[in-house]
N, C-alpha and C positions, 0 to 999 in steps of 0.2 A: 828309290821310292820316297824315302824320307826327305831327300833334297828337293824333290818336286813339290811335296807337300809344304815344305818350308818356304819355297819361292812363292807358291800360290797364296800362302797365308800372309806374305808380305807384299802382295800385289798392290801397286799404287792405285788408289781409288780413282785417280784421273783417267786411268786406262779404261775403267768401267764406263765412265762418262763418255769417253771418246767412242767406244763400241756402241753405246746407246744412241749417240748423235748420228753416227754413220748408219745404223739400222733404220732410224726414223727418216733420214734424208733419202736413202736408197728407195724406201717404200713409197715416199711422197713422189719421187721422180718416176718410179715405175710401179704403180699400184698393183697389188697382187689380185685384188678382187675377191677378198674373203667373203663368204656368205653372211648376209645380215638378215635374220628372220624379221618379218614385218609384224610390228606390234599392232594390236587391235585398235589402240587409240590413234595410230597413224592412218590405218585404213579408214577409220571413221572421219578423220580430218580430210583425207583425199575424197571420200564419198560425199562429204558435205558440200564440196565445191563442184565435183563432177556431176552430181545429181540435180543441180540447180536448173530450173526451167530456163529456156532460151530468153535472153533479154533481161534476166534478173540483175539487180544492182547490188554490189558488194562494197562494204566499207572495209578498207585495208589499213589497220592501224600500225604504223611503223614506229613502235615505241622502244627504240634503242639508239645508241650512238656508236661512235668508232670503238669505244672500249669493249663492246660486245660483238664487234663485227666478225671476229674469227668463228664464233659459234652460231650467231644468229644470221650472219650474212648469207651462208649457204641455204639456210631455212627460208629467208626472204626470196632468194633467187629461185628456188624450187617452187615456191608458192606463186611467184610472179609468172613463171613458165606455165604452171597449171591454169592460172587465170587466163592467160593468153590463149591457151588450148581450148578453154571452155567458152561457150557462147554467152558470155556475160559482160557487163560493164562494171568497172570498179573505180573507186575513188580512194587514193592514198592520202592519209592525214596523219598528223603526229602531235602528241602532247609533249614530246621531247624536243628540245631545241635542235638537236643533231639529227633528228629523224628525217626531215626532208632531204638533207644532204646525202644520207645513206640511200634513200630511194633514188635520187638523181644519179648516184654512182652506178647503181645496178641498171638503171634505165639506159645509161650510156654503154655499159658493158654488154647489155643484151640487145643492142640496137639491131643487129642482124637477125636475131630471133624475132624481135618485134616486127621488123619489115617483112619477114617471111610469113608471119601470122596474118598479115593483112589488117591488123588493128592499128588505129590511128589515135595519136594523142588528141584529147579534146572531144573526140567522137566516141571512143570506146573506153578510155581511161583518162584519169587526170590526177594531179598532185596539188594538194592545198599547201599553204604556208604553215609554218609552226603555229600552233594554237596555244597561246600562253594561258595559264590559269589552272592547269591540271584538271581535277575533277569538275570544277566549275565550268571549264571550257567544254568538257565532255557532255555535261548536262545541257548546256546551252545548244550544242550541236544537235543533240538528240531531240530537243524540244522544238527548235527553230533553226534549221541548218544555215540559212542565209543571214541569221542574226550575228553569226560569228565568222562565217566564210564569205568574205566580200569579193575575193579574187583568187585566182589560182597562184601557184608558186612563182610563176613567171610574170605576175602582175596583170594578167588579163581579167577583166571584169567577169564575175561569175555568170552573169546573164549572157555573156558572149561565148561561153564554153558549153557546148551542147549537152555533155554528160552531167554538168553541174546545174544548169539553169532551171531544171524542173524539180530539183531536190527540195523537200520541205522539212521532213523530220525523220525520226528513226524508222517509222513505218514504211518508208520508201526503200529501205534496204532489206533484202532477203537474207543476208548473212553478214556477220561482223567477224573479221579476222584480226587477231591481235598478236603480233610478234613482239614480245616484250622482254626487257632486261631488268624490270623492276617496277618502281613506282614513279609516275603514274602508269598504270597498266591494267592487269586483269580485274582487280577488285573495283576500280573506278568504272570500268565498262559494265561489270556485273550490276553495280548499284544504279547506274544511270541509263543503261540500255536493256539489259536482260530482265531485271526485276520490274521496272515500270512499263516497258513496251513489249516484253516477251520476245526480244530479239534472239535469233539463233546465233551462237558464238562459238568459234573454234580458236585455239590458242597454240602458239609456238613459244616455248620458254627455255631458258637456260637449264641445263641439267640439274644444277644445284637448287633451282627454284621449283622443280617439278613436284616434290613432296608437298609443297604449300598448296598447289593447285589440284592435286589428285582428289581431295574431298569434293570440290566443285564439279569435277569430271564425273565422279561416281554418283553425284546427286543429279546429274543430267543438266546442270546449268551450263557446262561446257560440253559441246557435242563431239569434239574430237581434239586431239592434242599431239603436238610434236614434242617429244621429250629429249631436249638437248641435241647435241651434234648427231647422236645416233638416229634420232627422229628425222633430222634433215637428210641423213644418208638413206633411210628407209623410203622417204618421199622421192628422192632422186631415183631410186631403183624402181619404184612404182611408175614413175614417169618414163622410165627407160632412158634416162639421161644422167648416168653417174658422173659426178663432178667433184667439187672440192670436199664435200662431206664424206663421200665414199672413200676418197684418198686419205682423208684425215683419220677415218676409222681404221683403215689398214695400218697407218703409221702408229696409231694408238695401240693397236694389237701387237705390232712389232716391238714397240717399246716395252709393253707388259711382258712379252715373251722373253726379251733380253733380261729383264729384272728377275723373272722367275728362274731362268737358267742360272744366273749368278747366285740366287738364293739356294737353289738345289746344290750347286757346286760348293758353296760355302759350307753347307751342312755336311756334305760328303767329306770334305777336308777336315771338318771338326771331328767327325766320327772316326776317321782313319787315324787322326792324331791321338784321339782319346784311347783307342784300343791297340795301338801299335806297341810292340815290346819296348820297354824303357831300357836305356843303357845303364849298366851297373857301374 
């Protein structure tokens, strides 16, 4: 017994890392499908889109770049799927220089889903170019949409894109969705859209940023919120289309489980060593 304890005490920490890596990879490749309870803020996010009247227009702010793609990408994808499923028209815009590229990546990735939905680019949804200027650009778009949006991402004049040509100001949008990794993001839209025009807004944010936005949610300025990767997983489950976020949550749980097991094992070894008879 003492020899076993001695060997475990001297266990190379690299073995622990290898076990952790293997556990995460296995679960990513073969998701377990662990239950994920649906948060109220996620249900409100879902309902804010699903309950929109037919023909409503939505502004979809893609406020992140490749650095946050692992966490916010699944969130964007699930929201995009929900918008396609709903009978609404939506415009994707971005105050981040990398935002339009992120939207295009997912538009290409979801091409088969878009085709099966019957929605057409230009008629039902569109993507604007990067809007430089941060909060100033957001304010200009809310006040006079065409003063800052002259063409779509592909260079087509705004008046030649059916879903864009009649846009005037913030009042033309029934809902504002902001998927954000930071600034510019939630606060800019709150100041330039929600406060002056009483726009309804829902938010998808990094897990680490969620505590910053909770006061706005509790105050009713944000109508619904996806809280980090778990929020994305919850939305995927509500859509009935589990994907990257659900797999990632399984992997995260597996990683935590491995760490907990080694912590418990370490404490057992410590106690056995502490109370075992000492050699005289």
